[in-house]
C-alpha positions as CSV (number, residue, x, y, z in Angstrom):
1,G,72.9,65.9,68.4
2,T,72.5,64.9,72.0
3,N,75.5,65.1,74.3
4,P,75.6,61.8,76.4
5,G,78.0,63.5,78.8
6,F,81.0,62.0,80.6
7,R,81.3,58.3,81.2
8,V,84.1,55.9,82.1
9,G,84.7,53.3,79.5
10,E,87.1,51.3,77.4
11,I,87.8,51.7,73.6
12,R,89.5,48.9,71.7
13,L,90.8,50.0,68.3
14,S,91.2,47.8,65.3
15,N,95.0,48.1,65.5
16,R,94.8,46.6,69.0
17,D,95.4,49.8,70.9
18,I,93.3,50.2,74.0
19,Y,92.1,53.4,75.9
20,F,90.5,53.2,79.3
21,G,89.3,56.2,81.2
22,T,86.8,59.0,81.0
23,L,85.1,59.7,77.7
24,L,82.9,62.4,76.3
25,G,80.8,60.4,73.9
26,N,83.4,58.1,72.4
27,T,86.3,60.6,72.6
28,P,88.9,60.5,75.4
29,E,88.4,63.5,77.6
30,G,89.6,64.1,81.1
31,S,91.9,61.4,82.6
32,G,92.8,58.0,81.1
33,R,95.3,55.4,80.1
34,Y,96.2,54.5,76.5
35,V,98.1,51.3,75.7
36,W,99.6,50.9,72.2
37,S,99.9,47.5,70.6
38,D,103.7,47.8,70.7
39,G,103.7,48.1,74.5
40,C,103.9,51.9,74.9
41,T,101.6,53.4,77.6
42,Y,100.3,56.9,78.4
43,D,98.7,57.7,81.7
44,G,97.3,61.2,82.1
45,E,95.1,64.0,80.9
46,W,93.2,64.1,77.6
47,R,91.4,66.8,75.7
48,R,89.3,66.2,72.6
49,G,90.9,62.8,72.1
50,M,94.5,64.1,72.3
51,R,97.1,63.9,75.1
52,H,96.8,67.3,76.7
53,G,97.9,68.5,80.1
54,Q,100.0,66.4,82.6
55,G,100.9,62.9,81.7
56,K,103.4,60.1,81.7
57,T,104.5,58.0,78.7
58,M,106.4,54.7,79.2
59,W,108.2,52.9,76.4
60,P,108.9,49.1,76.3
61,S,112.6,49.9,76.6
62,G,112.0,51.3,80.1
63,A,112.4,54.9,79.1
64,T,109.8,57.3,80.5
65,Y,108.6,60.9,80.0
66,E,106.7,62.7,82.6
67,G,105.5,66.2,82.1
68,E,103.3,68.4,79.9
69,Y,101.6,67.6,76.6
70,S,99.7,69.9,74.2
71,G,97.6,68.7,71.3
72,G,98.9,65.2,71.5
73,Y,102.6,66.1,71.7
74,I,105.2,66.5,74.4
75,Y,105.3,70.3,75.0
76,G,106.5,72.4,77.9
77,E,108.1,71.2,81.1
78,G,109.0,67.6,81.5
79,T,111.5,65.0,82.5
80,Y,112.7,62.2,80.1
81,T,114.4,59.2,81.7
82,G,116.3,56.9,79.3
83,S,116.3,53.2,79.5
84,D,119.8,53.6,81.0
85,N,118.2,55.6,83.9
86,I,119.9,58.8,82.8
87,V,117.6,61.7,83.3
88,Y,117.3,64.5,80.7
89,K,115.3,67.7,81.3
């Protein structure tokens, strides 16, 4: 198949999730923002359609996690701040 290369675009999923950022074909790759239909957001790095590298997740409660991700999951160094503004590392 042909490789269309990198582009910036938006993907709207049937479950109302939205991704906006750099894409390789139709797969998130590089840097982008993902918004879940429940109000969670992720801003950061992507590899092969998964959260990978540095990023920040924000929950509707106001809690945040900023740090490292690997293969779509929180992994490595990071800081979690609860909705009560208490910081956990």
